[in-house]
N, C-alpha and C positions, 0 to 999 in steps of 0.2 A: 841372758836378753839373749832371745832366738831369731836365724836369721829371716832375712826378708822374705816372704812366698814370692817363686817367679810362676809365672802363666805363661804359657807359651801357646801365642794364637799363629795359626794353620790356614791363612784366606788370602788369596790375592787380589780384592778390593781394599785400595788405599782407605776409600771410605769411610769402611766397615773395620780397617784397623785404625781408625784415629777414633772413632766413637768408641770401640772397647776399648780401647786403651783409656781415653777420659771418663768413660763410667768406671773401669775398674779404680781409678785416683779418686772416684767420689765413692768408691767404694770405703777403700782403705787407703790410702797415699805412700802406705811402705809398701803398696804392692807393684811389683816389677813386672811388665810385662817386656819377655820376647817375644819377636816376629819373622814368620816366616812367609814369602810371598806364593809358594806352591810347595808340594810333596816332598818335591827331589830336594829343594834345600832342607826343609825340614830335615828328611830321615839322614841327610848327610851330616848334620849338625848335631842331630841324636847320635850319629854312630860312629864320629869319631871324634867330639870333647867330649869324654867319658865324666867330666866336673858338670855336665851340664845337668840337670836334673831339675828339671822343671815340677812344682807341687801338683799343677794341672794341666791339659792340653786339650786344647780347642782348637777343633778342626773341623770346614769348611766345606760342605760337599760338592757343592759345582765348580771346578776349577779347571782350567786348561794343563793338558798333557797326563798327570793322574787323578781319576774323581776319586774325592776323599772317601769313598767308601773302600778300595783299593788301598788308597792311604793309610786305611784305620787296620787293615790285615796286615800293613808291613810293617805297621808301631808295633803290633801285637806280637813280632817276631823278636823284637829287640828285649830279649829278656832281662837287661840291666832298669827297664821301666816298665816293667810288667805290672807292679803295681799304684803307677799315676793313672788317676780317671782321666781316660778320653772324653767329652764332653763333645757331638755333634752342635755347631755355630753353622745354624746355615740359613737361607730362604725359606725353607719348607717346611710344609707345615705338615704331610701326608704320611698316614699311616704307615702306610708301605713303605717308605724312610726311615719313619722311628725305628721300625720294627724290625727291618734287616739292618741297622747299624747298630743295635741291643743284641741282635742275635751275633753280629759281630764282636763283639765286647765292648761297645760304650758303654760309660755309664752313667749317663745322660743325654737328653738331646734339647736344646734350647734354639726356638726360631728369632731370626734376629725381628725385634721386634719395631716399632717407626720407632719411637721417642727412648729417647736416653734418660729418662727417668724412670722407664720401665723396664730399662736393659740393667741401671742401677738394680734398682730394687731385685730383678732375680737374680745375677751374678751377687750380690748382698745374700740373700737365701742359699744360692746354690754354695757359695764360698763358707757362709758364719752360718748359717740355715738361722739370719734372722734377715728383719728389711733394713733398708738405706737407712741409716740417719739423717 
């Protein structure tokens, strides 16, 4: 049996954290979601806990102290996680943000939808290339 898939969400909004975690559990109850409230906490965890290897990293753009784009650049400097897809998870749907983050190495861009069912379907497609059950 393979190890459970861990997603790492970096987002300062508690409501968004809760919705994301709920949507992930609807996609697949075996998925684990680890949350960091800001980029500093996320970077510290990834740099110090060498056994922590999420399968996916979801990164919000608009956060205090360090903006998501700056955080993305810092994440890309950590060699042991260079193969992990970093998906921007933001309220922004601006083409400029999508283009800039992809140029900085983001593998995808997911605009935060208003409905949990929409988020569930998008996560199922992103993680498993299928609609949610």
